[in-house]
N, C-alpha and C positions, 0 to 999 in steps of 0.2 A: 589555337586547337581545342578542343572540348573532349576532356578526361571522362572515362565513366567512371559513376559516382564508386563502384568497386574498388578503382584501380585510387580516387585518392585517399579512401579509406586504409589501404593497405599503406599507400605514402605516410599518411598521418602517423599512422601506427607505429611504423618504422621510426621515424622521427624520435615519438613516445621513447621507446626502447632505448634508442640513442641517446636520450636525456636522461633517463634513469641510468643506465649506465656509468655513463659519464659523471652525475652527482654521485652515483655509488663509490668511485674511484675517489672522487675529490673528498666523500666523506672518510676514507679510512686513514686520510692523516691529519694529524694535529698542526697547527701550527708552533706550538711550543710542547716539548716534552722535559721531564724533570725524571733523573736518575739518584735515588740516594741510597745508598749502601751504608749498612751498618756494622757490618761481618758479625753480626750476632751468633749465626750459625755455619759460618764458613767463608772462603775466600769472595763468594760472588764473582765468579769466572776472571777475577783479575788476576794475570799471568806475570809473572818475575822475569827480567831479565837485564843481562850486565853488558857492558861496554867501555870502550877505551880501556883494553890492559891486552898484554900480548897473546896472541893466539895460544901459546904455548906456557901459559901461566902455570905456576905450581898452586894447587888447589889449598893447601894448608897455609900456605906463605900469606894468600888472598883473602882466607876463611869467608868467601862468599858463601852466603846462604839467607833462604826465604822459605816463609810460611804463613801459617794463621794459627791464631791461640790467644791466652789473655797478655792483656795489657801488663806492663813491669808490678811489679808489688807497690801497692798507695795508690794504685788507679782500677778504676771496675771499668769491666767490659771486655770484649776481644778486638784483635786486629788483624790486618796482614802485617807483616813486618818483613825488614828486606837490611841484611848488614854484609861489611865487607871492608878490607884494609887496603887502603889506596896505598898501594907501592908504587902505582905507577904515576902518582902526581895530577890525575884527571880521570878517576872511576865514576862510571855514571851507572846509577843500581835505579831501576824503575819498575814499575807496574803497568799493563796494558791492558786495554778491556776493548772486543769488539761488541758496537750497538747496531743492531737492525731495526728495521721497520720504519726508517724515516721515508720522507719523499726523496723520488732518487732526483741526482743532479740539481741539488739544491742547497744555497747557501745561509748557513746557520752561524746564528752566533750563541760562543759559549761560554757559558758561566760557570765557573769551579769555585766550590768554595769547599776546604778541608782541614780536617781536625787531626793533627799528628800528634805525638809524643815524641819529646827529643828530651836528654839531658846533659844540655851544653846551654849554660847562661851565657849571657854576653860579655865579652872581653875578653875571654880566655884567648892564651899565646897556644901556639903549637906549633909542629913542623910543616915551614911551607906554608904554613895559614893557621886562620884561627879554627877549630872544629865546629865553631857555631858560626859565625860572620863569611866564613870561606868554602861552607857546605851550600849550593843554591837549591832552594827547592822548584821544582819546573813541571808545567802543567801545556799539554797541546792536545791535537789530534789533528790526524790525516785521512785520507780516503783510501789509503792502502794497507795490507797489516804491515806496521813495522817488522824489519828483518836485520839480526846480525851478520855481517858481512867480514871475510878478512883483506885487509885491504894491501897495498902495494910492500909492507913493510912489516906483513904479519901481523896485525893489531886487531883485535877485532872492533869492529864501529858500526852504528846503527843507523842504517839507511834513510835516516830522517835529517833535516836540519833544525838540529836542537840548540844550535849555539855552544858554546864553550864556558863554562861556570858563570860568571858574569855575566858574558855576554847572551842577547837571546838570540833564536835563529828564527827562520819562515814559519817553523811547524811548532815549536815552544815558545812559551815566558815564562819569563821569572814572577814567580809569587813572592820568594823572599828568601830568607836562610832558616837554618836551624838555631839561629840564636834564639833562646827561649825566654821571653822576659816574665815568665810565670816562675823562674828559677833565680834565686838570690844569688849571687856572684860570691858575697860574705860568706853564706853559708853551706857553699858547694863542696858537693864530696866526691861526684863523680858518679854516684849510687842512685841518685833522686833523678825521677822523671817527672815530667808536668807535659798536659795537655797545651795545645796552641792552636791557632786558628790563622789561617793562609786564603786568600781568596784573588781574585781579579776582579774586579767590581768595577776597578777606575780604569784597567786594560781591555778595553773590547779586543777577542780573537773569534776570528771567523775562518770556518771550513767546511767544504761543498762538499756533499755526501756522493758516492757512487752510484753508478748506472743500477745497483741492485738496491740503493737506500739505506747504504750503511756507511757508517765512520769507525775510527778507532782513536780511544779517545786514551791518555797519557800522564801517568804523573811519577815524578822522579827526584832523585838526589843528583847535582852534579857538582862534585867534591874538588875542591883544591887544596884541603886540608891532607897532609901524609899521615894517615893514622887510622883506627877502627872508627865506622861508624855504626851505628845502627839506629833507623827508625822506623817507628810504628805508627799506621794509620789506621786512627779510630771510627772515621766517618769521610766520606767522600759523595757530595753532590753536586751534580752536574745538569745544567739547566742548557736545553738547545731553544732557541728561538728564530723561527724561520725568518731569513732577511723579506724585507716588502720590496 
């Protein structure tokens, strides 16, 4: 069959338009993204939450608090902070953030690098466990917004698999503990805070973006120490690399 030249031109033009549109869609996504929050001017959209405690907990008893402000005395800069008194023997204190603009339905490898301040050297003893080695710092990512729900015994739980204390879950892994190598146990007073770094460089972690091209990233502390804990997150660096 022979087509008129005019029809062929239209057909060619249509294919050109489709190719341009496809190229434009592909160009709007990168294969790697880096998010670096230093909290100089605010919380950078990180939202705090608490789990693994009774739904009818006494606020003053658990002393839950979070916010943004200056690092403790002796340290320069600002941070987001979170604190609580672990009377449930299992308190989970966390921050989460919504990341958008990714390629939809795509597997990403997630690299966390966190700089935080703690006041607990290694080797301390405490109720139920050490205030350093028994408080596990976790990080993870999911494709839905995490929510706090009340379970069958009326305890507040987060609806992701974070594991429990030392154990990891499908959605969060352990980066380490609050035992700070930069604080000397021999001169420890309980007042001194020091910065320390944690990452998952040796523990690859994957998450698949949702149909809108977004994920929720999370960091937190899962405690077996039955006492007060305060964590200052000075910087959070997250790299997302598209799985080939």
